[in-house]
DRENKOLPA-972535 format. One record per residue: residue in three letters; x, y, z of N, C-alpha, C in turn. Coordinates in steps of 0.1 Angstrom, whole numbers, padded with zeros to 4 digits, always signed. Layout:
BEGIN
ALAXYZXYZXYZ
...
***
This chain:
BEGIN
MET+3572+1635+1336+3568+1629+1328+3554+1640+1315
LYS+3547+1651+1326+3535+1656+1318+3543+1665+1308
ASP+3554+1668+1310+3561+1678+1304+3562+1672+1290
LEU+3568+1662+1295+3577+1651+1279+3562+1651+1272
LYS+3552+1646+1278+3537+1639+1273+3536+1656+1265
ASP+3535+1666+1269+3526+1677+1265+3540+1684+1254
SER+3548+1681+1252+3562+1681+1242+3559+1671+1228
ILE+3557+1661+1233+3549+1651+1223+3539+1653+1214
GLU+3530+1660+1221+3515+1662+1215+3520+1673+1211
LYS+3529+1686+1210+3532+1700+1205+3534+1694+1193
HIS+3544+1686+1195+3552+1683+1181+3545+1674+1173
TYR+3537+1665+1177+3532+1654+1167+3516+1654+1170
LYS+3509+1643+1156+3493+1649+1157+3495+1633+1169
ILE+3494+1635+1176+3490+1626+1188+3485+1626+1199
GLU+3474+1620+1204+3472+1621+1219+3479+1607+1227
VAL+3488+1612+1236+3494+1603+1243+3490+1600+1259
ILE+3486+1588+1255+3477+1581+1269+3487+1576+1281
ASN+3500+1570+1274+3506+1571+1286+3525+1568+1281
LEU+3532+1567+1293+3549+1573+1285+3555+1561+1298
GLU+3564+1547+1292+3569+1541+1298+3585+1545+1298
LEU+3596+1550+1306+3605+1547+1304+3614+1532+1299
LYS+3618+1530+1290+3625+1520+1286+3636+1514+1287
ARG+3644+1523+1282+3659+1526+1285+3667+1538+1286
ASP+3674+1536+1295+3685+1554+1296+3698+1551+1302
MET+3703+1552+1290+3722+1552+1289+3724+1559+1275
ILE+3727+1555+1264+3731+1564+1254+3718+1571+1249
GLY+3713+1581+1255+3699+1586+1255+3690+1583+1266
LYS+3678+1584+1262+3668+1577+1268+3661+1570+1261
VAL+3649+1566+1256+3642+1556+1252+3631+1553+1259
PHE+3619+1558+1252+3607+1555+1260+3594+1545+1250
ASP+3585+1540+1251+3573+1538+1248+3564+1546+1250
VAL+3558+1550+1240+3547+1556+1238+3535+1553+1233
TYR+3525+1551+1240+3509+1546+1236+3500+1563+1236
SER+3495+1556+1223+3479+1568+1223+3465+1554+1222
ASN+3458+1563+1218+3448+1553+1217+3445+1545+1203
GLU+3452+1548+1194+3453+1541+1184+3466+1534+1184
ASN+3476+1533+1184+3489+1528+1182+3503+1533+1195
ARG+3513+1525+1193+3526+1527+1204+3534+1529+1192
TYR+3545+1534+1199+3553+1545+1192+3570+1542+1201
ILE+3578+1542+1196+3596+1546+1201+3596+1563+1198
LEU+3599+1564+1214+3605+1578+1208+3622+1580+1217
LYS+3630+1584+1211+3641+1583+1214+3650+1596+1214
LEU+3655+1601+1226+3655+1612+1228+3674+1616+1230
TYR+3682+1624+1224+3696+1623+1223+3699+1637+1234
LYS+3710+1636+1239+3715+1647+1245+3717+1659+1233
SER+3721+1654+1221+3728+1667+1215+3729+1660+1196
ALA+3724+1667+1189+3718+1664+1175+3726+1667+1168
LEU+3736+1653+1171+3752+1652+1162+3747+1651+1150
MET+3758+1655+1140+3758+1654+1125+3755+1636+1124
LYS+3761+1632+1128+3761+1614+1124+3745+1611+1130
ASN+3740+1615+1141+3726+1612+1144+3715+1617+1128
ILE+3717+1628+1132+3709+1636+1112+3712+1629+1104
GLN+3720+1625+1100+3723+1619+1088+3715+1601+1089
SER+3719+1596+1099+3713+1579+1102+3698+1582+1103
PHE+3694+1596+1106+3677+1594+1102+3672+1599+1094
LYS+3683+1604+1082+3676+1605+1067+3684+1588+1064
VAL+3691+1581+1065+3687+1567+1062+3676+1560+1064
ILE+3675+1559+1075+3664+1554+1080+3649+1558+1069
ASP+3647+1568+1073+3636+1576+1061+3638+1571+1047
TYR+3651+1567+1043+3651+1566+1028+3651+1548+1026
LEU+3655+1544+1034+3652+1529+1036+3635+1523+1035
TYR+3630+1535+1048+3614+1532+1049+3606+1533+1031
ASP+3613+1549+1030+3607+1553+1013+3608+1542+1002
GLN+3621+1531+1002+3622+1525+0996+3622+1512+0995
ASN+3610+1509+1006+3606+1495+1014+3614+1478+1013
ILE+3624+1491+1019+3640+1478+1022+3636+1475+1035
ASN+3633+1484+1047+3634+1481+1061+3617+1487+1063
ASP+3614+1482+1072+3599+1488+1082+3601+1494+1092
LEU+3614+1504+1092+3611+1508+1106+3613+1523+1099
ARG+3603+1530+1106+3598+1543+1101+3599+1555+1110
ILE+3605+1566+1108+3604+1578+1115+3593+1584+1110
TYR+3583+1590+1125+3574+1601+1123+3576+1618+1120
LYS+3577+1621+1108+3577+1634+1110+3566+1643+1118
ASN+3574+1650+1124+3570+1659+1131+3559+1675+1123
LYS+3545+1680+1129+3542+1690+1124+3548+1702+1116
GLU+3557+1700+1115+3567+1702+1105+3575+1702+1093
GLU+3572+1687+1093+3578+1678+1083+3592+1678+1086
ASN+3598+1678+1099+3611+1676+1103+3611+1657+1111
LEU+3624+1657+1106+3626+1641+1108+3631+1643+1126
TYR+3628+1653+1129+3634+1653+1150+3628+1668+1152
SER+3627+1664+1165+3618+1674+1173+3630+1678+1188
VAL+3629+1692+1189+3637+1696+1202+3626+1695+1212
PHE+3631+1687+1224+3623+1686+1236+3630+1690+1249
PHE+3619+1692+1260+3632+1700+1273+3625+1688+1283
VAL+3633+1679+1285+3634+1670+1298+3641+1673+1312
GLU+3634+1672+1321+3642+1674+1336+3651+1687+1332
GLU+3648+1692+1327+3653+1713+1325+3668+1708+1317
GLU+3667+1700+1307+3677+1696+1298+3672+1693+1285
ILE+3681+1702+1271+3675+1699+1261+3676+1686+1254
TYR+3667+1678+1250+3669+1669+1241+3666+1668+1226
PHE+3672+1660+1216+3666+1660+1205+3659+1648+1200
GLY+3649+1646+1197+3637+1637+1197+3634+1632+1186
VAL+3632+1619+1182+3629+1615+1172+3620+1597+1177
LEU+3607+1599+1167+3597+1592+1168+3592+1581+1163
PHE+3595+1566+1164+3597+1560+1157+3583+1552+1157
ASN+3580+1544+1150+3568+1530+1149+3573+1518+1156
TYR+3564+1513+1166+3564+1500+1175+3567+1492+1162
ILE+3580+1481+1166+3581+1472+1160+3580+1456+1167
ASN+3569+1450+1172+3562+1443+1174+3566+1427+1171
GLY+3579+1420+1180+3586+1411+1172+3595+1403+1184
PHE+3604+1395+1180+3611+1389+1186+3626+1389+1178
PHE+3640+1391+1189+3652+1386+1180+3659+1376+1174
PRO+3662+1378+1166+3661+1366+1156+3677+1356+1163
ASP+3678+1340+1161+3685+1337+1169+3703+1338+1157
LYS+3712+1339+1163+3726+1344+1158+3728+1331+1146
GLU+3727+1320+1152+3733+1310+1147+3722+1303+1134
LYS+3708+1300+1143+3696+1295+1137+3692+1300+1122
ASP+3692+1317+1126+3689+1322+1116+3699+1336+1106
PHE+3712+1328+1110+3724+1338+1102+3724+1341+1092
ASP+3718+1326+1082+3709+1332+1064+3704+1343+1062
SER+3692+1343+1074+3683+1351+1070+3687+1369+1074
LEU+3699+1364+1087+3705+1380+1088+3712+1384+1078
VAL+3726+1375+1073+3730+1383+1061+3719+1387+1048
LYS+3714+1378+1047+3703+1385+1032+3696+1394+1034
THR+3695+1399+1048+3689+1413+1056+3696+1422+1051
LEU+3714+1418+1056+3722+1426+1052+3730+1430+1039
LYS+3728+1422+1032+3735+1419+1013+3725+1434+1011
SER+3707+1430+1019+3697+1438+1009+3701+1456+1010
PHE+3703+1453+1025+3709+1469+1031+3720+1470+1023
HIS+3728+1466+1022+3744+1474+1014+3739+1474+1002
ASP+3734+1462+0993+3730+1472+0981+3718+1479+0979
SER+3712+1483+0987+3700+1497+0985+3710+1506+0984
MET+3722+1505+0992+3724+1518+1002+3738+1526+0987
GLY+3738+1516+0980+3745+1519+0964+3736+1531+0958
ASN+3724+1534+0958+3715+1543+0953+3717+1554+0959
TYR+3721+1554+0972+3717+1565+0985+3725+1578+0981
SER+3720+1587+0980+3728+1599+0975+3733+1611+0984
ASN+3726+1609+1000+3731+1617+1012+3741+1616+1015
SER+3750+1629+1019+3763+1632+1025+3761+1619+1040
THR+3770+1616+1043+3772+1606+1054+3783+1606+1062
LEU+3784+1604+1073+3798+1607+1083+3804+1597+1082
GLU+3819+1600+1077+3830+1589+1076+3842+1589+1089
PRO+3836+1576+1096+3847+1577+1107+3857+1574+1103
GLU+3869+1577+1115+3882+1578+1107+3890+1570+1124
LEU+3902+1568+1127+3906+1565+1132+3905+1570+1148
CYS+3901+1584+1148+3902+1593+1157+3886+1583+1166
PHE+3877+1577+1160+3864+1574+1165+3869+1559+1170
TYR+3877+1549+1160+3879+1539+1163+3886+1534+1175
VAL+3899+1544+1167+3910+1539+1181+3916+1552+1192
ASP+3914+1562+1189+3919+1572+1197+3914+1572+1207
ARG+3901+1573+1211+3892+1571+1219+3890+1564+1230
PHE+3898+1551+1229+3901+1544+1234+3912+1546+1237
THR+3925+1545+1233+3938+1551+1236+3939+1563+1246
LYS+3925+1574+1246+3922+1581+1253+3919+1577+1266
LEU+3907+1565+1267+3904+1562+1283+3912+1557+1289
LEU+3925+1552+1279+3935+1546+1286+3948+1556+1297
LYS+3947+1566+1290+3954+1577+1295+3942+1582+1308
ASP+3934+1585+1306+3926+1590+1318+3924+1580+1329
LYS+3925+1565+1325+3926+1556+1337+3938+1556+1344
ASN+3951+1563+1335+3964+1561+1338+3968+1546+1338
TYR+3963+1540+1329+3968+1525+1327+3983+1523+1325
ASN+3988+1513+1325+4001+1512+1324+4001+1516+1309
LYS+4013+1526+1306+4020+1533+1299+4022+1523+1288
GLU+4032+1510+1295+4036+1505+1279+4024+1497+1275
LYS+4018+1490+1285+4003+1483+1277+3994+1488+1267
SER+3993+1506+1274+3988+1513+1263+3992+1517+1256
LYS+4007+1513+1251+4012+1522+1235+4011+1508+1232
ARG+4014+1493+1232+4011+1482+1227+3997+1480+1220
LEU+3989+1487+1231+3975+1488+1226+3971+1495+1215
GLU+3979+1507+1215+3973+1520+1203+3983+1511+1193
ASP+3991+1508+1194+4001+1504+1178+3996+1491+1176
ILE+3989+1483+1183+3983+1469+1177+3967+1479+1170
GLY+3962+1487+1175+3951+1492+1168+3953+1501+1157
ILE+3960+1509+1154+3966+1510+1143+3969+1506+1132
GLU+3975+1496+1137+3980+1488+1128+3968+1477+1119
LEU+3956+1471+1130+3947+1468+1123+3933+1480+1117
TYR+3933+1490+1123+3927+1499+1115+3930+1499+1101
LYS+3945+1502+1096+3949+1502+1082+3944+1494+1080
ASN+3937+1478+1076+3936+1469+1072+3920+1473+1067
ILE+3910+1482+1075+3896+1486+1075+3900+1499+1062
ASP+3909+1507+1071+3909+1524+1058+3915+1519+1045
ILE+3922+1508+1044+3929+1509+1029+3914+1503+1020
LEU+3909+1501+1022+3892+1496+1015+3886+1508+1009
GLU+3881+1508+1000+3873+1516+0992+3857+1520+1001
LYS+3856+1530+1003+3843+1534+1014+3831+1526+1012
SER+3824+1520+1015+3807+1516+1017+3801+1521+1027
TYR+3788+1519+1029+3777+1524+1036+3780+1508+1046
CYS+3777+1508+1058+3773+1503+1068+3766+1503+1080
HIS+3755+1492+1085+3745+1494+1096+3755+1505+1107
GLY+3769+1496+1105+3775+1496+1118+3777+1493+1136
ASP+3767+1488+1136+3760+1477+1148+3751+1465+1143
PHE+3755+1459+1133+3742+1453+1131+3749+1434+1136
HIS+3742+1434+1146+3743+1421+1155+3726+1419+1156
ASN+3723+1404+1161+3711+1401+1160+3696+1404+1170
ASN+3704+1414+1181+3698+1424+1190+3695+1437+1182
ASN+3701+1439+1173+3697+1453+1164+3685+1450+1153
ILE+3682+1438+1152+3672+1431+1141+3660+1425+1156
ILE+3644+1429+1145+3633+1423+1149+3627+1415+1139
VAL+3623+1403+1143+3613+1394+1132+3601+1396+1133
GLN+3594+1405+1125+3579+1411+1126+3574+1403+1113
ASN+3562+1398+1117+3557+1390+1105+3566+1388+1092
ASN+3577+1375+1103+3583+1370+1093+3593+1372+1085
LYS+3597+1390+1088+3604+1401+1081+3616+1404+1093
LEU+3626+1404+1088+3637+1411+1097+3630+1426+1094
VAL+3637+1433+1103+3637+1450+1105+3649+1452+1114
MET+3654+1461+1103+3669+1463+1115+3664+1476+1124
ILE+3670+1477+1138+3673+1489+1143+3681+1495+1146
ASP+3682+1506+1155+3696+1517+1155+3708+1514+1149
PHE+3706+1525+1142+3711+1531+1133+3724+1542+1133
ASP+3725+1544+1149+3730+1553+1157+3746+1553+1149
ALA+3752+1542+1144+3764+1539+1142+3765+1537+1126
CYS+3754+1538+1119+3758+1536+1104+3767+1549+1100
SER+3770+1548+1088+3782+1556+1086+3786+1550+1067
LEU+3792+1559+1067+3801+1559+1050+3817+1552+1055
CYS+3819+1539+1059+3827+1534+1059+3834+1523+1056
ASN+3829+1507+1056+3831+1495+1048+3823+1486+1056
ARG+3814+1477+1044+3807+1469+1047+3807+1458+1056
MET+3824+1455+1057+3830+1445+1064+3829+1449+1080
ILE+3826+1461+1082+3822+1463+1096+3811+1453+1101
ASP+3801+1454+1094+3792+1450+1096+3790+1432+1099
ILE+3796+1427+1082+3800+1413+1077+3807+1409+1092
ALA+3819+1419+1098+3824+1409+1110+3813+1410+1120
THR+3806+1421+1120+3798+1421+1135+3790+1409+1139
ILE+3783+1407+1126+3769+1399+1120+3782+1385+1129
SER+3787+1379+1120+3798+1368+1119+3804+1365+1136
ASP+3811+1374+1143+3814+1374+1155+3809+1364+1160
MET+3817+1355+1164+3817+1338+1176+3824+1339+1186
ILE+3833+1349+1189+3843+1352+1202+3838+1358+1210
ASN+3838+1355+1223+3833+1355+1238+3841+1370+1239
PHE+3834+1381+1240+3837+1392+1245+3851+1396+1256
ASN+3850+1387+1265+3857+1387+1277+3868+1379+1279
SER+3866+1366+1271+3881+1352+1268+3874+1353+1256
TYR+3892+1355+1250+3893+1347+1238+3900+1337+1237
ASN+3891+1327+1226+3893+1315+1226+3901+1315+1209
GLU+3914+1310+1203+3913+1314+1188+3905+1299+1182
ASP+3899+1288+1186+3888+1284+1182+3878+1289+1174
ASP+3872+1301+1187+3862+1307+1184+3865+1315+1167
LEU+3875+1319+1171+3879+1329+1160+3879+1324+1148
TYR+3883+1309+1145+3886+1302+1131+3872+1301+1128
LYS+3860+1300+1141+3845+1294+1138+3839+1308+1129
THR+3846+1322+1136+3842+1334+1132+3846+1338+1114
ILE+3859+1329+1111+3861+1332+1099+3855+1323+1089
GLU+3852+1310+1096+3844+1300+1086+3829+1311+1082
ARG+3824+1315+1094+3807+1323+1091+3814+1338+1077
ILE+3824+1343+1079+3831+1354+1072+3831+1348+1056
ASN+3838+1336+1054+3840+1330+1043+3827+1325+1034
TYR+3815+1319+1046+3801+1316+1039+3798+1329+1036
CYS+3798+1339+1041+3795+1351+1036+3796+1357+1017
SER+3809+1350+1018+3822+1357+1005+3814+1347+0995
LYS+3813+1333+1003+3812+1319+0993+3796+1323+0988
ASN+3786+1326+0996+3771+1323+0991+3763+1340+0988
TYR+3772+1350+0993+3763+1363+0991+3774+1373+0981
TYR+3788+1373+0988+3793+1385+0985+3803+1384+0973
HIS+3813+1376+0975+3825+1373+0969+3837+1384+0973
PHE+3843+1380+0991+3851+1394+0994+3863+1389+0988
SER+3872+1397+0983+3882+1398+0980+3892+1395+0992
ASP+3904+1389+0993+3912+1384+1004+3917+1398+1016
LYS+3918+1410+1008+3920+1424+1017+3903+1424+1027
GLU+3895+1421+1020+3883+1426+1024+3880+1414+1037
ILE+3885+1402+1036+3886+1395+1048+3890+1398+1055
LEU+3906+1403+1052+3915+1405+1067+3909+1421+1073
ALA+3897+1426+1069+3902+1437+1071+3886+1436+1079
ALA+3879+1424+1080+3866+1421+1086+3872+1415+1100
ILE+3885+1403+1099+3888+1403+1109+3891+1409+1117
SER+3902+1420+1112+3907+1431+1119+3898+1436+1129
PHE+3886+1442+1120+3877+1444+1132+3868+1440+1143
LEU+3873+1427+1142+3869+1419+1159+3874+1423+1167
ALA+3891+1428+1163+3894+1438+1176+3892+1450+1175
ILE+3892+1455+1166+3887+1474+1166+3877+1473+1174
ARG+3863+1462+1173+3851+1468+1173+3849+1468+1197
HIS+3865+1457+1198+3863+1462+1213+3870+1477+1217
TYR+3879+1481+1210+3883+1492+1212+3870+1505+1213
GLU+3858+1504+1200+3851+1512+1198+3839+1508+1207
LEU+3836+1496+1213+3824+1498+1224+3829+1499+1231
ILE+3837+1499+1240+3846+1500+1253+3848+1514+1259
ALA+3851+1524+1246+3855+1538+1246+3839+1542+1247
THR+3831+1535+1241+3815+1542+1238+3808+1541+1255
ILE+3812+1529+1259+3806+1526+1272+3811+1537+1281
ALA+3827+1540+1282+3829+1550+1291+3820+1564+1291
ILE+3823+1567+1274+3820+1580+1272+3802+1586+1279
HIS+3794+1572+1280+3787+1576+1280+3780+1568+1297
ARG+3785+1559+1301+3780+1556+1317+3794+1561+1324
GLY+3803+1568+1321+3811+1573+1330+3825+1564+1335
LEU+3836+1572+1336+3850+1561+1336+3853+1553+1343
ASP+3842+1559+1358+3843+1547+1370+3838+1534+1364
THR+3828+1533+1353+3821+1517+1350+3831+1509+1342
ILE+3847+1518+1338+3857+1507+1336+3869+1506+1343
SER+3869+1493+1352+3875+1490+1360+3894+1486+1355
ILE+3904+1487+1365+3918+1484+1353+3919+1469+1353
GLY+3911+1463+1363+3910+1444+1360+3904+1443+1353
PHE+3893+1452+1341+3890+1449+1333+3893+1454+1318
LEU+3904+1462+1320+3910+1466+1312+3926+1458+1308
ASP+3931+1451+1318+3935+1435+1320+3929+1428+1312
GLN+3921+1425+1312+3916+1417+1305+3912+1419+1290
GLN+3907+1428+1291+3910+1433+1274+3925+1432+1268
TYR+3936+1436+1276+3951+1438+1272+3953+1423+1266
GLU+3951+1413+1275+3953+1400+1274+3941+1394+1261
TRP+3933+1399+1261+3925+1392+1249+3926+1403+1236
ILE+3931+1411+1234+3935+1421+1224+3947+1414+1216
LEU+3958+1411+1226+3970+1408+1226+3968+1389+1222
SER+3961+1383+1227+3959+1371+1221+3952+1368+1203
PHE+3943+1379+1206+3939+1378+1189+3951+1383+1178
TYR+3957+1392+1181+3966+1401+1172+3978+1388+1171
ASN+3981+1381+1183+3989+1372+1174+3984+1359+1170
SER+3969+1355+1166+3966+1345+1161+3964+1355+1146
PHE+3958+1363+1145+3963+1374+1133+3972+1377+1127
ARG+3981+1376+1132+3998+1377+1123+3998+1365+1113
LYS+3999+1354+1120+3995+1341+1112+3987+1337+1101
ILE+3974+1344+1107+3962+1341+1097+3965+1350+1085
LYS+3971+1363+1088+3972+1374+1076+3989+1363+1068
LEU+3993+1362+1076+4006+1355+1069+4001+1342+1059
ASP+3994+1338+1063+3983+1322+1057+3980+1333+1039
TYR+3974+1341+1042+3965+1350+1029+3977+1353+1020
ILE+3984+1362+1028+4000+1366+1017+4002+1355+1013
ASN+4009+1343+1021+4015+1328+1014+4006+1322+1000
ASN+3998+1326+1007+3983+1316+0996+3978+1323+0982
***
């Protein structure tokens, strides 16, 4: 910890009195205490282009008074610094500490959607380049995981085909900025204001990804068609009261409800290891995705016929 403390003081104009490891999964997250303030230090094992671009988005939103999450620039006025921790190289970002609580996904739904709409509107004026994730990120990583796990070939092919078909409903839409992981545990209520955090998945893909994520009422491990229809009601509520989506956009949001499973499972495997994903879990997800897809086909026909 002393090496990390010294590195922080080397890069930033603060005197560190205490460090506490808060999380260690996709990088390391520390609480950093000085005499005057509390900060959050997030360490990444590599400075991927998507991470650097997300830092710029956070900085832009703070400068525009859209969001209260702040990145403290180092002594060289850069948004991130290089750290050596336990003989490994990390790229670190120092944030202000957001003191508050997570909003309730149902009770605070309107406030969450208003915050999301403000983000989407403000990003219309954003001029920096941002990563455009493609099929390889949302589907191909998952199909590679199935191959690496020697999962049933017939089931693997079925999951791949469904993933490709569903992703096309998103890919045909005009590109727009999205947070990428907009759920209530990535929002903190501070002084009666909602603050967005964790922009690691921010990209130039489509805003319907965010709409699907915040509207999702389906249990991740147990599919229930009634929960899908509750989710669609919430998507339609967003459309009626805040956005005015086309039928294609609504179908894209519904499609992403399943694509998100592909993305999250692959991400967990990459950062926690293949051994954390069991064949039993993959069988469970196979049944979930297949059941969802059967429901989706009926819903899509209703939209086409109407």
